[in-house]
Each structure stands twice: as C-alpha cells, then as structure tokens.
N, C-alpha and C positions, 0 to 999 in steps of 0.2 A: 358213814352215812348209808343207810338203807337204800335211798334212791339211787345212789350211784351204783350199787350192787344190782338193783333192778334193771337199770339201763344196760350194763354190761351183760347180764343174762339174756335180757329181751334182744338186744342187738345181735348176740352171738346165735340166739334161736332164728331170727329172721334171716341171717347170713346163711345159716345151715340149710334153710329152704331155698334161698336164692341160688346157692352154689349147686343145687340139684336141677335147676332148671336148664333145659336144653335150648340151643337157639332156634329149633322149630317150635317150641312151646312160647317163645316170647311174642309170636304173632297170633296166639289164640286170644279171643275175647276175654275181657274182664268185666266183672259188674260195673255198671255206670257209675255207681256210688263210691267206687274206689278211686275215682279220678275225676279232675275238672275237664279232660280231654273229651271230646264227643266220640262215642264208639270206641271206647278205650280197648287197647290190647294190654297183654301182660307186660310188654316193653314199656307202655306208657306208665303203668304202675311202677315198674322198676325205676324208671326216669325220675319219677316222684320221689322214690326212696333214695336215689342217689343225690338228689338235690337236698333232701333232708339231712343225709350223712355229712354233706359237703358243708352244711351251714353249722353243725355242731362245734367245730373249733372257734368260729367267729363269735357264736352266741356266747360261749363260755368266757370269751375275752371281753364281752360287753359291746360288741359291735352292733350296729343297728342296720337295717336294709339300706338306708341312705349312705352309711359308711362303705358297705360293700359294692354299691352302684349295681352294675350289671355283671358282676363276677360269676355268678350263678346262672345267667340266661343262656338260652341254646341248649345243644345236646350235650350232657356231660358223659353219654355213654360210649359215643364212637362206634367203631367197629367190633370191639369185643366187650359188649355190655356187661357181662358178669365180672370180667377182669376190672373193669372201670368202676363198678359198684365195690368190689372187693378193695380197691386202692382207697377209695373214699371212706369205707368202713374202717379200714386200719388207722386212717387219720382221726376219725372220731373216737375210736377205742382209746387211741393213746391220749387224746385230749381229756377223755373222762376219766382215765386211769391216774390223771395228776392230782395233786393235793387240791381240793376244791373247797370253797366256802359256800355252804348250803344256803346261806341267807344273802348271798351277793344278788343284787337285782340284775336280771337280764332282760333284753328287750326283744319281744316276739312280735309277729305282724298282728297279733290280736291283744297287744298289752304288755305291760311290765309285771314280772313275776320273780319271786325268789327262785335261785337255780334248783333247789330241790323239787319245786313245782315244775319247772320246765322238764327236768329229768322224769318226773312222773307222767307227764303228758306224752312225752316221746316214747317212753317205755310202753305205755298202753298201746300206742299205735303200732309199735314194732311186734309186740307179743302177739296180740290178735291178728296182725296181718300175716304173721308166720303161720299160724293156725289156718287162717283163710285161704291163704294162697295155696297151701298143701291140700286143703280140702277141695278147692276149686279144681285141683289137678288130679284129683282122684287118689291121692296118696294115703297110705296108711301112716299117719303121723301124730304124735303127741307131744305137747309141749313137755321140755325136761322138767322133772319133778322138782328140783330146787328152784326153777322160774315159778312154777306153780305156787309154791309155798311163799315166794317173796311176793307175788302178786296178791295172794290172800292177806298178807301181812301188811303191805303198803296201801294197797287200793281198797281190799276188802270192805274196811270201816268207810270209805268214802263212796261207795258205788251209787248210792242213791243221789249224791250231790252230783255225781259225774252224769248220772242219767238225766237228772233235772237240766243240766247244760246241754243235753242231746249227745253226749259222748256214746252212752249205751242205749240200745233199744230196751223195751220191756223184757222183764225177766222171763225165762222159759223154764217150764217144769221138767224135771229130769226124773229118771227112775229112783226109787228110794234107795237102791243099792248101788248108786252111781259112785264112781270113784272120784277122788279129789279134783281131777282136772275137769271132769264132766260137771260136777257141781260149781265150779268156777265159771265154766263157759255157759251153764244155764243161768247163774246169778247175773252175768254181764249180758245176757240175751244173745249168745252167739250159738249155743249148742242146738245142733238138729240131728236126729237119729241117722244112723247109717242106713242107706238103701238096702 
C-alpha cells in the first residue's frame, strides 16, 4: 500500500526535523495557523504533533474519540518534550508497520474514512510541517527525495481536490528550472524563495 510507505516516509521526515529542535527553540513563536492555541510557540506545535502521533495506534484499531475518553488530554510532552514525542512516534511507526487493510473504515474527528485516506491526510500534514518547521527555524532543509517522489505519486493527482477542501493554498509559481521538491512545494502552495 503506497499510503503506508508515504506515512512512514513523512513521519520519519518530521521526526528528523523535530529531533534537531533545541529546548530553547521550543519557546519561539510559531505561525498562528499552525495551532489552535492563541499565540502558539513551537512547543505548542510539537504538542499537537505528539497528540497526533499518540492517536495513530488507536485510529488503526478502529477506536473513536469516545472510546479513548480523556486518554490524550493534557500535556503529553512533560519535562523532555523531544524524547516524549520520539516515544509516541515509535509507537505510531510500529502500528503503521503492521499488516493493514487499506479499506478498513477508521473514525476521525471529521468523519469516517478508509484507512488509506487517513494515512494520506496525516502524511500530508507531517511532510509539509517538516519542511515548514525547518524553514521557520531558518535551516537549510530539503524533504528526502524518496518522500518527494511518493508525494508526487500519491497526492499529486489529487492536489486540486485537496485544495478545494482547504488543505492547500493556491499554487505558487516556481522557477522554470526548479528541482522536483521545489516543483512540488509550488504545486501545493508552500514554496517561497529563499531570502
């Protein structure tokens, strides 16, 4: 299942970025649209990713928000936020690495979907957040080439549909000689030229 491969690649890319964040950087402001928390910091964004990772095994088992109750309420990061995120990431990776039925219906906060679609949704979130966080911190970062190709293959044909749902902003024009990653980032509306 290509969506499984996409998830594992996107999740690994996000982790590679998160693992570079220093404790001091966690207090830096983050764009408001990245979080439902007022005046978010990078720690708030990390908390949202930790919660998202924590949910993965339960979603794959078919559990609902009601089934989980308050399991994922409160602070999941504790005193060592990066290590806490990594533990949750390990659990999500193991769960997605199992033998999965792509057509199994899973229950999300915004509706019921086949598992393959759930993996597409969360992979998009992870992949482009990896790039965006690195960019926000001023790092010279590129999405891994295999992830770029899998994104083209899985979501490339669906970009306009995702855009119509509000997932992606308008397409951005990129230089005619742009590499594959830049073309992808422009197609989904994220690319901005380096200062």
